[in-house]
C-alpha positions as CSV (number, residue, x, y, z in Angstrom):
1,X,0.0,0.0,0.0
2,X,1.5,3.3,-1.1
3,X,2.0,6.1,1.4
4,X,-0.5,8.9,1.2
5,X,0.7,12.4,0.1
6,X,0.2,15.0,2.9
7,X,-1.3,18.0,1.5
8,X,-1.2,21.1,3.8
9,X,-3.6,23.8,2.9
10,X,-3.4,27.3,4.5
11,X,-6.5,29.3,4.8
12,X,-5.9,32.9,5.9
13,X,-9.1,34.7,5.4
14,X,-13.0,34.4,5.2
15,X,-13.2,34.4,1.3
16,X,-10.4,32.0,1.0
17,X,-12.3,29.2,2.6
18,X,-15.1,29.5,0.1
19,X,-12.4,29.7,-2.7
20,X,-11.0,26.2,-1.7
21,X,-13.8,24.3,0.2
22,X,-14.6,21.8,-2.5
23,X,-10.8,21.2,-3.0
24,X,-10.5,20.5,0.8
25,X,-13.3,18.0,0.5
26,X,-11.8,16.3,-2.6
27,X,-8.3,16.1,-0.9
28,X,-9.8,14.7,2.3
29,X,-11.8,12.1,0.5
30,X,-9.0,11.1,-2.0
31,X,-7.5,7.6,-1.7
32,X,-4.0,8.9,-2.2
33,X,-4.0,12.0,-0.2
34,X,-4.1,13.2,3.5
35,X,-5.4,16.7,4.1
36,X,-3.6,18.9,6.7
37,X,-5.8,22.0,7.4
38,X,-4.0,25.1,8.8
39,X,-6.3,28.2,9.6
40,X,-4.5,31.5,10.1
41,X,-4.7,35.4,10.1
42,X,-8.2,37.0,10.0
43,X,-10.0,33.6,9.5
44,X,-9.4,33.1,13.3
45,X,-10.8,36.5,14.4
46,X,-14.3,37.0,15.7
47,X,-14.8,40.5,14.2
48,X,-14.4,38.9,10.7
49,X,-16.9,36.2,11.4
50,X,-14.7,33.4,13.0
51,X,-14.6,31.3,9.9
52,X,-13.3,28.3,12.0
53,X,-16.8,27.7,13.4
54,X,-18.2,27.3,9.9
55,X,-15.2,25.1,8.9
56,X,-15.7,22.8,11.8
57,X,-19.5,22.7,11.4
58,X,-18.9,21.5,7.8
59,X,-16.9,18.6,8.9
60,X,-13.3,19.6,8.5
61,X,-10.6,19.0,11.3
62,X,-8.3,21.9,11.8
63,X,-4.7,20.7,12.4
64,X,-3.2,24.0,13.4
65,X,-4.2,27.6,14.2
66,X,-1.8,30.4,13.4
67,X,-2.5,33.7,15.1
68,X,-0.6,36.4,13.3
69,X,-2.7,39.5,12.6
70,X,-1.2,42.6,14.2
71,X,-3.7,45.4,15.3
72,X,-3.8,48.6,13.3
73,X,-4.9,47.5,9.9
74,X,-2.2,49.8,8.2
75,X,0.5,49.3,5.7
76,X,2.9,48.8,8.6
77,X,0.8,46.2,10.3
78,X,0.1,44.3,7.0
79,X,4.0,43.9,6.6
80,X,4.4,42.9,10.2
81,X,1.5,40.5,10.1
82,X,3.1,38.8,7.1
83,X,6.4,38.6,9.0
84,X,4.8,37.0,12.0
85,X,2.9,34.5,9.7
86,X,6.2,33.5,8.0
87,X,7.9,32.7,11.4
88,X,4.8,30.8,12.7
89,X,4.1,28.9,9.5
90,X,7.7,27.6,9.3
91,X,7.2,26.0,12.7
92,X,3.8,24.5,11.6
93,X,5.3,23.0,8.5
94,X,8.2,21.6,10.5
95,X,5.7,20.0,12.8
96,X,3.4,18.6,10.1
97,X,6.0,17.6,7.6
98,X,3.7,17.9,4.5
99,X,4.6,16.5,1.2
100,X,3.1,19.6,-0.6
101,X,1.8,23.0,0.7
102,X,-1.1,24.8,-1.0
103,X,-1.3,28.6,-1.0
104,X,-4.5,30.4,-2.2
105,X,-4.9,33.4,-4.4
106,X,-3.6,36.8,-3.7
107,X,-4.3,38.2,-0.2
108,X,-1.1,39.9,1.2
109,X,-0.5,37.5,4.0
110,X,-0.5,34.5,1.6
111,X,3.1,35.3,0.6
112,X,4.2,34.1,4.1
113,X,2.8,30.6,3.2
114,X,4.7,30.5,0.0
115,X,8.0,31.9,1.4
116,X,8.0,29.4,4.4
117,X,7.2,26.4,2.1
118,X,9.9,27.5,-0.6
119,X,12.6,28.1,2.0
120,X,11.9,24.7,3.6
121,X,12.3,22.9,0.4
122,X,8.6,21.8,0.4
123,X,6.9,21.7,-2.9
124,X,4.4,24.5,-3.2
125,X,1.1,24.5,-5.2
126,X,-0.7,27.8,-5.9
127,X,-4.4,28.2,-6.6
128,X,-5.7,31.0,-8.8
129,X,-2.3,32.2,-10.2
130,X,-2.0,34.2,-13.4
131,X,-5.0,36.5,-12.8
132,X,-4.8,40.2,-13.2
133,X,-6.3,42.5,-10.5
134,X,-4.3,45.5,-9.3
135,X,-3.3,46.8,-5.8
136,X,-0.9,44.8,-3.6
137,X,-2.8,41.7,-4.6
138,X,-1.3,41.9,-8.1
139,X,2.2,41.8,-6.7
140,X,1.4,39.1,-4.1
141,X,-0.3,36.9,-6.6
142,X,2.5,36.9,-9.1
143,X,5.1,36.5,-6.3
144,X,3.3,33.4,-5.1
145,X,3.5,32.1,-8.6
146,X,7.2,32.6,-8.9
147,X,7.7,30.7,-5.6
148,X,5.2,28.0,-6.5
149,X,6.1,24.7,-8.2
150,X,2.6,23.6,-9.2
151,X,0.1,26.0,-10.7
152,X,-3.6,25.3,-10.3
153,X,-5.3,28.1,-12.4
154,X,-8.8,29.0,-12.9
155,X,-9.0,29.8,-16.6
156,X,-7.0,29.5,-19.9
157,X,-6.0,33.2,-20.0
158,X,-4.5,32.8,-16.6
159,X,-2.5,29.7,-17.6
160,X,-1.2,31.6,-20.6
161,X,0.1,34.4,-18.3
162,X,1.8,31.9,-15.9
163,X,3.5,30.4,-18.7
164,X,4.6,33.8,-20.1
165,X,6.1,34.5,-16.7
166,X,8.5,31.7,-17.4
167,X,6.8,28.8,-15.6
168,X,7.0,25.2,-16.9
169,X,3.9,24.5,-19.0
170,X,3.9,20.9,-17.8
171,X,3.3,22.2,-14.2
172,X,0.4,24.4,-15.1
173,X,-3.1,23.0,-14.8
174,X,-6.4,24.7,-15.8
175,X,-8.7,23.3,-13.1
176,X,-11.2,26.1,-12.7
177,X,-11.9,27.8,-9.4
178,X,-13.4,25.7,-6.5
179,X,-15.6,28.6,-5.6
180,X,-17.6,27.9,-8.9
181,X,-18.2,24.3,-7.6
182,X,-20.2,25.9,-4.8
183,X,-21.9,28.3,-7.1
184,X,-23.0,25.4,-9.3
185,X,-24.2,23.4,-6.2
186,X,-26.0,26.5,-4.8
187,X,-27.8,27.2,-8.2
188,X,-29.1,23.6,-8.3
189,X,-30.2,23.5,-4.7
190,X,-31.7,26.9,-4.2
191,X,-35.2,27.1,-3.2
192,X,-35.5,30.8,-2.7
193,X,-36.1,30.4,1.1
194,X,-34.6,33.8,2.1
195,X,-36.7,33.9,5.3
196,X,-35.0,30.8,6.8
197,X,-31.5,32.2,5.7
198,X,-32.1,35.5,7.3
199,X,-33.5,33.9,10.5
200,X,-30.2,31.8,10.8
201,X,-27.9,34.8,11.2
202,X,-27.9,37.9,13.5
203,X,-26.5,41.2,12.5
204,X,-26.8,44.9,13.3
205,X,-29.6,47.2,11.8
206,X,-33.2,47.3,10.9
207,X,-34.8,43.8,10.5
208,X,-34.8,42.4,7.0
209,X,-38.1,41.8,5.3
210,X,-37.5,38.5,3.4
211,X,-40.7,39.0,1.3
212,X,-39.2,42.2,-0.3
213,X,-36.3,42.5,-2.9
214,X,-32.9,43.5,-1.7
215,X,-29.3,44.1,-2.8
216,X,-26.1,42.7,-1.3
217,X,-23.2,45.1,-0.5
218,X,-19.6,44.0,0.1
219,X,-16.9,46.7,-0.2
220,X,-13.2,46.4,0.9
221,X,-10.4,49.0,1.2
222,X,-8.0,49.2,-1.7
223,X,-4.6,48.9,-0.2
224,X,-2.8,51.1,-2.7
225,X,-5.4,53.7,-1.9
226,X,-5.9,52.9,1.8
227,X,-5.9,56.5,3.0
228,X,-9.1,57.1,0.9
229,X,-10.9,54.0,2.2
230,X,-13.2,56.0,4.5
231,X,-14.2,58.4,1.7
232,X,-14.7,55.5,-0.7
233,X,-17.1,53.9,1.7
234,X,-18.9,57.0,2.5
235,X,-19.8,57.5,-1.2
236,X,-21.1,54.0,-1.5
237,X,-23.1,54.4,1.8
238,X,-24.6,57.6,0.5
239,X,-25.5,56.1,-2.9
240,X,-27.1,52.9,-1.3
241,X,-29.0,55.0,1.1
242,X,-30.3,57.3,-1.6
243,X,-31.7,54.5,-3.6
244,X,-33.7,53.4,-0.6
245,X,-33.6,49.6,-1.3
246,X,-33.2,47.1,1.3
247,X,-29.5,46.1,1.6
248,X,-27.7,43.3,3.2
249,X,-24.3,44.5,4.0
250,X,-21.2,42.5,4.8
251,X,-18.2,43.7,6.8
252,X,-14.9,44.4,4.9
253,X,-11.7,42.2,5.0
254,X,-8.8,42.9,7.3
255,X,-6.7,44.9,4.9
256,X,-4.8,48.3,5.3
257,X,-7.6,50.9,5.3
258,X,-10.3,48.6,6.8
259,X,-10.4,50.8,10.0
260,X,-11.4,53.7,7.7
261,X,-14.0,51.5,6.0
262,X,-15.4,50.2,9.2
263,X,-15.5,53.7,10.8
264,X,-17.3,55.2,7.8
265,X,-20.0,52.4,8.3
266,X,-20.4,53.0,12.0
267,X,-20.5,56.8,11.6
268,X,-23.1,56.6,8.8
269,X,-25.3,54.2,10.8
270,X,-25.3,56.6,13.8
271,X,-26.2,59.6,11.7
272,X,-28.8,57.7,9.6
273,X,-30.6,55.4,12.1
274,X,-33.3,54.6,9.6
275,X,-31.0,53.5,6.9
276,X,-32.6,50.4,5.3
277,X,-29.6,48.1,5.7
278,X,-28.7,45.1,7.9
279,X,-25.0,44.4,8.6
280,X,-23.4,40.9,8.8
281,X,-19.9,39.7,9.7
282,X,-20.0,36.3,7.9
283,X,-22.1,33.5,6.5
284,X,-21.4,29.9,5.4
285,X,-20.4,29.8,1.8
286,X,-23.5,28.1,0.6
287,X,-25.8,30.4,2.5
288,X,-24.1,33.5,1.2
289,X,-24.5,32.1,-2.4
290,X,-28.1,31.5,-2.0
291,X,-28.6,35.0,-0.7
292,X,-26.8,36.3,-3.7
293,X,-28.9,34.1,-6.1
294,X,-32.1,35.6,-4.7
295,X,-30.9,39.2,-4.6
296,X,-31.3,41.9,-7.3
297,X,-27.5,42.1,-7.4
298,X,-24.4,42.9,-5.5
299,X,-22.7,46.2,-5.0
300,X,-19.0,46.9,-4.0
301,X,-15.6,45.6,-5.1
302,X,-15.4,42.1,-3.9
303,X,-14.1,39.4,-6.2
304,X,-17.3,37.4,-5.6
305,X,-19.0,39.8,-7.9
306,X,-16.5,39.0,-10.7
307,X,-16.1,35.2,-10.1
308,X,-19.1,33.4,-8.6
309,X,-21.6,36.0,-9.7
310,X,-20.5,35.7,-13.4
311,X,-21.4,32.0,-13.2
312,X,-24.6,32.7,-11.2
313,X,-25.7,35.6,-13.5
314,X,-26.1,37.8,-10.6
315,X,-25.8,41.5,-11.7
316,X,-22.9,43.3,-10.1
317,X,-21.9,47.0,-9.7
318,X,-18.1,46.9,-9.3
319,X,-16.8,50.1,-7.8
320,X,-13.3,51.5,-8.2
321,X,-10.0,49.8,-9.2
322,X,-9.8,46.8,-6.8
323,X,-10.9,44.3,-9.5
324,X,-9.2,46.3,-12.4
325,X,-8.4,44.3,-15.5
326,X,-9.7,40.9,-13.9
327,X,-11.4,38.7,-16.5
328,X,-15.1,39.3,-16.1
329,X,-18.4,38.3,-17.5
330,X,-21.5,40.2,-18.8
331,X,-23.0,40.6,-15.4
332,X,-20.6,43.4,-14.3
333,X,-21.1,47.1,-14.5
334,X,-17.9,49.0,-13.6
335,X,-18.2,52.5,-12.0
336,X,-15.8,54.8,-10.3
337,X,-16.0,56.0,-6.7
338,X,-18.7,58.5,-7.7
339,X,-22.1,58.7,-5.8
340,X,-24.1,59.5,-8.9
341,X,-22.5,56.8,-11.0
342,X,-23.1,54.2,-8.2
343,X,-26.7,55.3,-7.9
344,X,-27.3,54.9,-11.7
345,X,-25.7,51.5,-11.7
346,X,-27.8,50.2,-8.8
347,X,-30.9,51.4,-10.5
348,X,-29.9,49.6,-13.6
349,X,-29.4,46.2,-12.0
350,X,-32.4,46.6,-9.8
351,X,-34.5,46.7,-13.0
352,X,-32.7,44.0,-15.0
353,X,-34.9,41.4,-16.4
354,X,-32.4,38.9,-18.0
355,X,-29.4,37.3,-16.2
356,X,-26.2,36.5,-18.2
357,X,-24.3,33.4,-17.1
358,X,-20.6,33.0,-17.9
359,X,-18.3,30.1,-17.1
360,X,-15.0,32.0,-17.2
361,X,-13.7,30.5,-13.9
362,X,-14.8,27.0,-14.5
363,X,-17.9,24.7,-14.8
364,X,-18.2,23.3,-11.3
365,X,-15.7,20.5,-10.9
366,X,-12.4,22.3,-9.8
367,X,-12.2,20.6,-6.4
368,X,-11.9,17.1,-7.9
369,X,-9.5,18.3,-10.6
370,X,-7.1,19.9,-8.0
371,X,-7.1,16.8,-5.9
372,X,-6.4,14.5,-8.8
373,X,-3.4,16.9,-9.9
374,X,-2.0,16.8,-6.3
375,X,-2.2,13.1,-6.3
376,X,-0.3,12.5,-9.4
377,X,2.0,15.4,-10.2
378,X,5.7,15.0,-9.8
379,X,6.7,16.8,-6.5
380,X,9.8,18.8,-7.1
381,X,11.4,21.9,-5.8
382,X,13.8,22.5,-8.7
383,X,12.7,25.1,-11.3
384,X,14.3,27.3,-14.0
385,X,12.8,29.9,-16.2
386,X,11.3,28.4,-19.4
387,X,11.8,31.6,-21.6
């Protein structure tokens, strides 16, 4: 009987779990693989929804927890958080002795996972390489690519970019994005029962009327424009409030500038107590997707509007530069940080009759593809440029 490969997946934030959930399931259930799950950074913090509760409720065993987020949510604390993560993850990898480590996407702290694995001569697999976004995410994603040995990309254009960066084409695999697996499942299962979903979660703000239509809002700070995060959020708050539609609003990620984003929300709520918005920290991925499916659309700058919502056909108002140049579907309306432009775009998605579905990021079987690649791909730490 051959030895199972130990696959260590590091999840550092709330959205990263949804991005990799079906891959975790497929790795755990694969005959030739053993899942090691490490939860780190903001995924451990209550103010961002304590993702660990959802993870354990959904049947996963957490092998290690890495507390690494430094208070302050500035450029300095982002750098220091990454440094703490690098130190702590080196210890975790030394304890767990994985055969391969998996790093996810482009959040700033994910570079700690990649550096620790690379410096410890552990083969590194990177999910979602080759995509184009902007901000610090752009640098982090491509730095992860250059440190990685195995590339599990979401779409053909991303694969082309990774290869053009000098990576070995034999180690680049178009698997699709695991988050689309969840979107496909949610679309098949959804019964439109918004009332039970809303009753399941508590939040802050006026009660939600599940019989009435609503929009979903999720806006994060842009790290390269972090000083403007408060003003960016204020403009979105004013636009959503002016439209008067019921809004289900989700708290921002822990990025440089999130203090400004959060304080803008708190101040606006205090000054507008009748604002028709209910605020949530987090939801289980499938519940959140069901909420999106039954909404009139999503407003903000989250990648979920570009990725999952393109597959689901959920209309999206994408604000600002955070998702600049990312491959997108017909569901997206791009607007600047301008109150009038945001209002007009919200009015447009509110009245949309048709929904456009695109499968840019996969067709719903990425988790299994990723597990199969990790089970069979040669594990190596040697690489040279392929120019």
